[in-house]
C-alpha positions, 0 to 999 in steps of 0.5 A, a space after each residue: 106841037 107840044 102846046 096843042 097836045 097840052 090843050 087836048 084836056 081843055 078841049 075835052 073839058 069844054 066839049 063835055 061841059 057843052 053837052 046837055 047833062 043826061 044820064 048814060 048807061 053802060 055795063 050796068 052803070 049810070 053816069 051823068 054826062 055833061 055839065 061842069 062836074 062831068 067836065 071836071 071829071 073828064 079834065 082830070 082823066 084826060 090830063 092824067 092820060 095825056 101827061 102820062 102818055 107824054 111822060 111814057 114817050 119822052 121819059 120826062 115832062 117840062 116844069 110847066 107840064 108838071 105844074 099844069 098836071 099837078 094843078 088839074 089834080 089839085 083843083 079838080 079832085 075837090 071840085 068833084 068830091 065836094 061838087 063845088 066849082 069854086 075850087 076849079 075857078 082858082 086853078 087858072 089864076 094860081 097856075 098863072 101866078 106860079 108861072 110868074 113866080 118861076 119866071 121871077 125867081 129864075 132871074 135870081 136862082 139861074 144863070 139865065 131867065 126862064 124865057 131863055 131856058 125855053 127859047 134860046 135853043 131856037 133864038 140866039 138873042 143877047 142876055 139883055 133881050 132875054 131879061 127884058 122878055 122875062 120881065 114882060 112874061 112876069 107881068 103877063 102872067 100876073 095880069 092874066 092870073 088877075 083877069 082869070 080871077 075876075 072872069 071866074 068870080 064876076 061873070 057867068 059860068 058860061 063866059 068863064 069857061 069860054 074865056 078859060 078855053 078860048 080867051 086865055 089861048 087868044 091872049 097868049 097868042 096875041 102876047 107872043 105875037 106882040 114879042 115878034 118885033 123884039 125877037 125878029 132880028 134874032 131869028 135864024 136866017 135861011 
């Protein structure tokens, strides 16, 4: 459920980007709705609202939500102010590399790796399994950051945005699904 809520701002971003840019008038104001910069404005606003409501309801956000919200703010604001999409293109690679760094550093600065912190409440796996999975997640985040960088700066805006919204989700789903053979023997039995 948490992942679906975290995905709402990205779906709003994609929806607004997909609109043919056109002026919208309301209360004496004119706004250019549609296109990349309008989508960035909606991404920023919807992220602040989504994470603000989550924080209000739960009185906390997890580290990954803080990083994602901070990155949206950090990369959307210059994109909007300078009308330069290059800032936004760096968001996904940098966020993925930050996640890789967190997973990497967790093996040195914590009693258990980051993946165990995230999943050991649901799966009772031995320590060596958590360390193996953590290494896989580090490699995945480094690779995904590189793929996002390549897609953002080598392909068209349309392909970049479609990959950003649907490609990342698909790759992550496949990666998680690929770990099931490792985790299946540790899942709780009914």
